[in-house]
Structures are given as structure tokens and as C-alpha cells.
C-alpha positions in Angstrom: 107.0 110.9 174.9 109.7 113.4 176.2 109.2 114.6 179.8 111.3 117.2 181.7 111.2 117.2 185.5 112.2 120.5 187.1 113.5 119.6 190.5 115.2 116.3 191.4 114.1 116.1 195.0 111.8 113.5 196.4 108.8 114.0 194.2 110.7 114.9 191.0 113.2 112.0 191.2 110.6 109.4 192.0 108.1 110.6 189.4 110.7 111.1 186.7 112.2 107.7 187.4 108.8 105.9 187.3 107.8 107.7 184.1 111.1 106.6 182.5 110.3 103.0 183.6 107.1 103.3 181.6 109.2 103.9 178.5 109.1 107.7 178.3 112.3 109.7 177.8 112.9 111.7 181.0 115.3 114.5 181.8 115.6 115.6 185.4 116.8 119.2 185.8 118.1 120.7 189.0 120.2 123.8 189.9 122.1 121.9 192.6 125.2 120.8 190.6 126.4 118.5 193.4 123.1 116.7 193.4 123.1 116.2 189.6 126.8 115.1 189.8 125.8 112.5 192.4 122.9 111.2 190.4 125.1 110.9 187.3 127.5 108.9 189.4 124.7 106.6 190.6 124.4 108.1 194.1 120.8 108.7 195.3 120.5 111.8 197.6 117.4 110.4 199.4 116.6 107.1 201.0 113.6 105.4 199.3 113.4 101.6 199.0 114.1 100.4 195.5 114.8 103.8 194.0 118.5 103.3 193.5 118.0 100.1 191.4 115.2 101.7 189.3 117.3 104.8 188.6 120.3 102.7 187.6 118.3 100.5 185.2 116.6 103.4 183.4 119.9 105.3 183.1 121.5 102.2 181.5 118.5 102.0 179.1 119.0 105.6 178.1 115.6 106.7 179.2 116.6 108.7 182.2 119.2 111.5 182.4 120.2 114.4 184.6 121.3 118.0 183.9 121.7 121.5 185.3 121.0 123.0 181.9 117.3 123.9 181.8 117.4 125.0 178.1 118.7 121.6 177.0 116.4 119.9 179.4 113.2 121.3 178.1 114.0 121.4 174.4 111.4 119.4 172.5 109.6 118.3 175.7 105.9 117.2 175.4 105.4 118.0 179.0 107.4 119.8 181.6 106.7 119.0 185.3 107.4 121.5 188.1 108.4 119.5 191.2 110.1 122.0 193.4 109.7 122.6 197.1 106.8 124.6 198.6 108.0 124.9 202.3 106.0 126.8 204.9 106.9 130.4 204.9 108.5 131.6 208.1 106.3 133.5 210.4 102.9 133.0 208.8 102.6 129.3 207.6 101.8 130.3 204.0 103.3 128.0 201.3 106.4 129.6 199.9 105.7 129.6 196.1 108.9 131.5 195.1 110.5 128.3 193.7 107.4 127.4 191.7 107.1 130.8 190.2 110.8 131.0 189.4 110.7 127.6 187.7 107.7 128.5 185.7 109.4 131.7 184.3 112.6 129.8 183.5 110.7 127.0 181.7 108.7 129.5 179.7 111.8 131.3 178.6 113.5 128.0 177.6 110.8 126.1 175.8 111.1 125.7 172.0 107.5 125.2 171.1 104.0 124.4 172.4 104.3 122.7 175.8 102.2 121.4 178.6 103.5 122.8 181.9 102.4 120.5 184.7 102.6 121.6 188.3 103.3 118.6 190.6 104.3 120.7 193.6 101.7 121.0 196.4 100.3 124.5 196.0 97.3 126.5 197.3 94.2 127.0 195.3 94.7 129.6 192.5 98.5 129.0 192.1 97.9 127.7 188.6 96.3 130.9 187.6 99.4 132.8 188.7 101.7 130.5 186.9 99.6 130.9 183.8 100.0 134.7 184.1 103.8 134.3 184.5 104.3 132.1 181.5 102.0 134.3 179.4 104.0 137.3 180.2 107.3 135.6 179.6 106.4 133.9 176.4 103.3 135.3 174.7 104.5 133.8 171.4 104.2 130.2 172.6 101.2 128.1 173.6 101.8 126.8 177.1 99.0 124.9 178.8 99.2 125.0 182.6 98.0 121.9 184.3 97.7 120.8 188.0 98.7 117.2 188.7 99.1 116.7 192.4 101.2 113.9 193.8 100.0 111.4 196.4 103.2 109.6 197.2 104.0 108.1 200.6 107.6 108.2 201.7 108.9 104.7 202.0 106.3 103.4 199.5 106.6 106.0 196.7 107.4 103.7 193.8 104.4 101.5 194.5 102.2 104.5 195.0 103.2 106.0 191.6 102.9 102.7 189.7 99.6 101.5 191.4 97.9 104.7 192.4 94.4 105.0 194.0 93.7 107.8 191.5 95.4 110.2 189.1 94.1 113.8 189.4 94.6 116.1 186.5 93.3 119.7 186.6 92.8 121.3 183.2 90.0 122.3 180.9 92.4 122.3 177.9 91.5 119.4 175.6 95.0 119.2 174.1 96.6 119.1 177.5 94.2 116.4 178.6 95.2 114.3 175.6 98.9 114.7 176.5 98.2 113.8 180.2 96.2 110.7 179.1 99.1 109.5 176.9 101.7 110.1 179.7 99.6 108.1 182.2 98.4 105.5 179.6 100.4 102.6 181.2 98.6 103.2 184.5 95.2 103.6 182.8 95.7 100.2 181.3 96.0 98.9 184.8 92.6 100.5 185.6 93.9 103.3 187.7 91.2 105.9 187.5 92.1 109.3 186.0 90.0 112.2 187.4 89.9 115.3 185.1 88.8 118.4 187.0 89.2 122.1 186.9 92.7 123.3 187.8 91.6 124.9 191.1 89.7 121.8 192.1 92.7 119.6 191.6 94.8 122.0 193.8 92.3 121.8 196.5 92.0 118.0 196.3 95.6 117.6 197.3 95.2 119.8 200.4 91.9 118.3 201.3 93.3 114.7 201.2 96.3 115.5 203.4 94.2 117.5 205.9 91.6 114.6 206.2 94.3 112.0 206.8 96.0 114.3 209.4 92.7 114.7 211.1 92.1 111.0 211.2 95.5 110.4 212.8 94.8 113.1 215.4 91.4 111.8 216.1 92.6 108.3 217.0 95.5 109.8 219.1 93.1 111.7 221.2 90.8 108.7 221.6 93.9 106.8 222.8 94.2 109.3 225.7 90.6 108.5 226.6 91.3 104.8 226.3 94.1 105.0 228.9 91.9 106.8 231.4 88.8 104.6 230.8 90.7 101.3 230.8 90.1 100.4 227.1 92.5 99.2 224.5 92.9 101.6 221.6 94.1 98.9 219.2 90.8 97.1 219.6 89.0 100.4 219.3 90.8 101.1 216.0 90.0 97.7 214.7 86.4 98.0 215.8 85.7 101.3 214.0 88.0 100.5 211.1 85.9 97.5 210.1 83.2 100.0 209.2 83.6 100.6 205.5 82.5 104.2 205.9 85.5 104.8 208.1 88.2 102.3 207.0 91.2 101.0 208.9 94.0 103.1 207.4 95.5 106.0 209.5 93.9 104.7 212.6 97.1 103.7 214.4 97.6 105.6 217.6 101.1 107.1 218.1 103.2 110.1 218.9 101.7 112.4 216.2 102.2 113.0 212.5 105.2 114.6 210.9 107.0 114.6 207.6 107.2 116.8 204.6 103.5 117.0 203.8 100.9 116.9 206.6 102.4 119.7 208.8 103.1 122.2 206.1 100.0 121.4 204.0 97.5 121.7 206.9 99.1 125.1 207.8 98.9 126.2 204.2 95.3 125.1 203.9 94.5 127.2 207.0 96.1 130.3 205.6 94.2 129.8 202.3 91.0 129.5 204.2 91.8 132.7 206.1 92.3 134.6 202.9 88.9 133.5 201.7 87.3 134.3 205.2 86.3 130.6 205.7 87.1 129.1 209.1 88.3 125.5 209.0 87.9 124.8 212.7 88.5 121.0 212.5 91.8 121.5 210.6 92.8 124.2 213.1 92.1 121.9 216.0 94.0 119.1 214.3 97.2 121.2 214.0 97.0 122.4 217.6 96.4 118.9 219.0 99.2 117.3 217.0 101.7 119.9 218.2 100.7 119.3 221.8 100.8 115.5 221.3 104.5 115.4 220.3 105.5 117.3 223.5 103.1 115.1 225.5 105.0 112.0 224.5 108.1 113.4 226.2 106.2 113.9 229.4 104.7 110.4 229.0 108.2 108.9 229.0 109.1 110.9 232.1 105.9 109.8 233.9 106.7 106.2 233.1 110.0 106.6 234.9 108.3 108.0 238.0 108.4 111.7 237.1 112.1 112.2 237.3 114.7 111.4 234.6 117.6 113.4 235.8 120.7 111.4 235.3 118.8 108.5 233.8 119.6 106.9 230.5 116.9 106.7 227.9 117.3 104.8 224.7 115.4 105.8 221.6 114.6 103.4 218.8 113.8 105.4 215.6 114.1 109.1 215.0 112.6 109.7 211.5 109.0 110.7 211.2 108.1 107.2 209.8 110.0 104.1 208.7 111.6 103.5 205.3 112.8 107.1 205.0 115.6 109.3 206.3 113.3 112.3 206.5 113.4 114.1 209.9 111.0 117.0 209.0 108.6 117.6 211.8 109.4 114.2 213.2 107.9 113.6 216.7 111.5 112.9 218.0 112.3 116.6 217.4 109.8 117.5 220.2 110.4 114.5 222.4 114.2 114.8 222.7 114.2 118.4 224.0 111.7 117.5 226.7 113.8 114.6 227.9 117.1 116.6 227.5 115.7 119.6 229.4 114.6 117.2 232.2 118.2 116.0 232.6 118.1 112.7 230.8 121.1 111.0 229.2 119.8 110.1 225.7 121.1 107.5 223.2 119.4 106.5 219.9 119.5 104.3 216.9 117.7 104.8 213.6 118.4 102.4 210.6 118.6 105.2 208.0 118.2 108.5 209.8 121.4 109.0 211.8 123.0 111.5 209.5 119.9 113.7 209.0 119.2 113.4 212.8 122.6 114.5 213.8 122.1 117.8 211.8 118.9 118.6 213.8 119.2 117.0 217.2 121.7 118.1 219.8 122.8 116.4 223.0 122.2 112.8 222.2 124.5 109.9 221.5 124.1 107.5 218.6 124.5 103.7 218.6 124.8 101.2 215.8 122.0 98.8 216.8 119.0 98.4 219.1 120.8 96.2 221.6 123.5 98.8 222.1 120.8 101.4 222.8 119.2 99.2 225.4 122.5 98.4 227.2 122.4 100.1 230.6 119.2 102.1 229.8 116.6 103.0 232.4 113.9 103.0 229.6 113.8 101.9 226.0 111.4 103.9 223.8 110.1 103.0 220.4 109.4 106.2 218.5 109.5 105.0 214.8 108.1 101.6 213.8 110.9 100.3 211.6 110.6 96.7 210.7 113.9 96.1 212.4 112.2 96.9 215.7 109.3 94.5 215.3 111.1 91.3 216.3 113.5 92.4 219.0 114.9 89.8 221.4 113.0 91.2 224.3 114.4 88.8 226.9 118.0 89.7 226.0 117.1 93.4 226.0 115.5 93.1 229.5 118.8 91.6 230.9 121.0 94.3 229.4 118.9 97.2 230.7 119.5 98.9 234.1 115.8 99.2 234.5 113.7 97.0 232.2 111.1 99.4 231.0 109.7 99.5 227.4 107.8 102.5 226.3 106.2 101.6 223.0 104.9 104.7 221.3 103.8 102.7 218.3 102.1 99.7 220.1 104.2 97.3 218.2 104.3 94.7 221.1 101.6 93.1 223.1 101.9 94.1 226.7 101.7 90.4 227.9 104.6 89.4 225.6 106.8 92.2 226.9 106.0 91.4 230.5 106.7 87.7 230.0 110.2 88.7 228.6 110.8 90.6 231.9 110.0 94.1 230.8 107.6 96.6 232.3 105.4 97.9 229.4 103.9 101.3 228.7 102.0 101.7 225.4 99.6 104.2 223.8 96.0 104.0 224.8 96.3 100.6 226.4 94.4 100.4 229.7 94.2 102.7 232.7 97.1 105.0 233.4 98.1 107.8 235.7 97.9 111.5 235.0 97.4 112.4 231.4 100.7 113.3 229.6 98.7 115.6 227.4 97.6 117.6 230.4 101.2 117.9 231.5 102.2 119.2 228.1 99.5 121.9 228.3 100.9 122.8 231.6 
């Protein structure tokens, strides 16, 4: 089948490439001429493990191509996917749907015959109805079925998620569109990946509900970690103890510095705005957003407390800046809140991230960048793990301890066992691991 992907960002590029790897003919369309030129030249504008090789192989096979020409891109397409950004609108947190609506109108004006228009962007409930009205007004002479097909890709594991998904959600009551979507996803259905057909509004809400639930789960275990510190318990064992309950599950129960990224922060805010429009309070989601914002700031105060309450003139080394490993994405990363707290307190900050240096430099001021973890530790008064990159899971702790001015490891991801760090000559501070002093969360509130 022929597929057109409108938008060659994270979702569009990964989805389009994976569809082409199934044997479909895929054209990725983007208005950014520099991005399209880079893709044609084999340069991938995002970091995602394995994506560069997959793009290259499918381009060579003639199944994947890139263009800025939307008319040529959609000509003869069986399905056109909209995969453009829906960032939080400044000032009110609503999802900015201007890119979605503009893409829908341009597609409608460019199609050459009956088409299935699939919205893969994350959008509030009812957006599909508005898109349907737009395309109906633009091209009343052509049958365009509007479908919701939300993505559930994790940055750093997106290819695996697309090819071996937990589920495929398709929102449409149109039988013809359902048949097209079945054929597009047939390779996955043969692997027994369940396809859930629902109404369009239901599919739109499923996406927001999934992200809000996971964000709540993360925030729940983070707050329990604060209690574990006060009560003298170990949050890692608490997480394992409750995660073994099949009703709860072990995923997203790892205490840390708070969630970030391109999805959870903006999607929880957009869900709250949608709920307000329908006069339905979502108090749990509201509390989740507030608690997560506080937590990121609290981690800065936790580092300061670990250094005795004063970091003026002290050198703090940070390992990891991106919101999670295996991505260069800095959007709403905890480091964006931690660094200003430390900087404002007078700390000298140096950092290393395996893939995020360039994106971090654009959004973080007043820090120095090093080429490896050992260089960050050299002469530092504290070494802080913010992002759990694999490269940080087997550090030479003994060597690090000897290079530091003050051998203190603040492990915000609980990668290391406290005993192992202490045997290597490091003082250790983790998240939710035993009794501690004044709550850093209380300091953040203050």
C-alpha cells in the first residue's frame, strides 16, 4: 500500500520508516527543507537507536522517500497520516492544534481521490470531528475518512514499540477505513498484536488516559520515596514488593527526579484543559502535575542538602541531562529545573551526557561540558546521576572516588547499591533509601 506521512519529526519518521520496513511504499513530507535535505543525505535529525540503519536500508530498497512537495507526496495514497506537533499552548496549557488543522486542509486540497486521513498526533477529544469538518469544507467532492490512530512510542525504544506493540488503537466507525487500517497493520496482526477498533473520540481519549495514568504512577512512587526516606525504608524494595502484584505491575515504579519528555508534561496539561471545558474535575491528574513540578525543583535542594546546605563555590558534576536515556530530547527534563537551583545557589556545574550535549547547550546556561564521566568527577565536590544511561551503570567507582575533591555520589536514579558505593570510598545519597534529614520537597515548597 502507499502511505504518506505528514511530518518527519519523531513520530512521523519512526512510524513511516517502520511501515516501509513492512513492505509498504512510504513518502515522508515535511515543510522543513533543511530536514528533508538531511534525510535525503542519510542524516537523521533525531537520536533514536537503530533508526539510521533502518532508514538507510528502506531508502536503498526504494520503499522510503522524502519530499517537501505535499501534492506529489499524497498523490495516489491509500492512507495519509498526520504526525505533526501538538505542543502546549503558551499561557493556558491547551494543545496547540494549528499544525494539525493546517495539515488536514493541505492534504484535503492535494488528494487525488478517496483517501483515509489518519491522525497520529496526540490530540484532545473531539479533534477528529473538527478535522472532518475542515476536510469536508475543503474538498466536498472527495470521500475522505478521518481516523484516529494514536501512537504509543517510547523514546529510546520506538522501533521495538512500533513493531511489537502492546496494542494498536484505531478510532473510526467507517468500515472502508477499518479495512484499510487492517491491511496497513496486517504484519503486526500476524504477530498477534491486538487491534482495538473504537469510536474516534474514544481513541483520542485512550491516548491521554494512558499517559496520565503512567505519569500518576511515576509521581506516586516518587512521593512514597520521600516517605521511605523519613521512615527508614528502602523504596526499591517497596517498588518490588508492590510491583509483584499483577494488579499493579512493576513498570513505571522506579523512583527518581520526576517525569519529563515530549509527552507526559504536555499531555497531562492538555487533559486537564479538556476536562475543564467539560466541567469535569480531574483532581488526581491535577495533583500529579503539581507534585511532579515540585519534585524536579526538590532534587536541586536535595543535592544542596547532601553537601551540608551550602554549595557556593563548590563543584558539582552532573551525569546525564536528557529526560531519559537513549534520546537527545531535553523537553521538560528534570535537569532543566535542577541546574538553575544549583546555579542560583552559587555552584560551579559541569556535566556530561552521551547524546544530549548539543540540545542541552541550547537550553542550559552557566554550565561546563565534559567528554566523559571521569572528567566530570575530577575535582568535584559531588557527582550526581540525573539520567540512567547505560554508560553510567558500571562506572569505576573507586577511581572516581580518588579523583573527586569530596567523594560524594548523589544517585537520583538508584543505579548503585549504597554498600557498593561506600566500599569504593564514596559517601552515598539515593532516592527513598533509608532515613534522611529535612525533606527536600518541603524545601522546594518553601
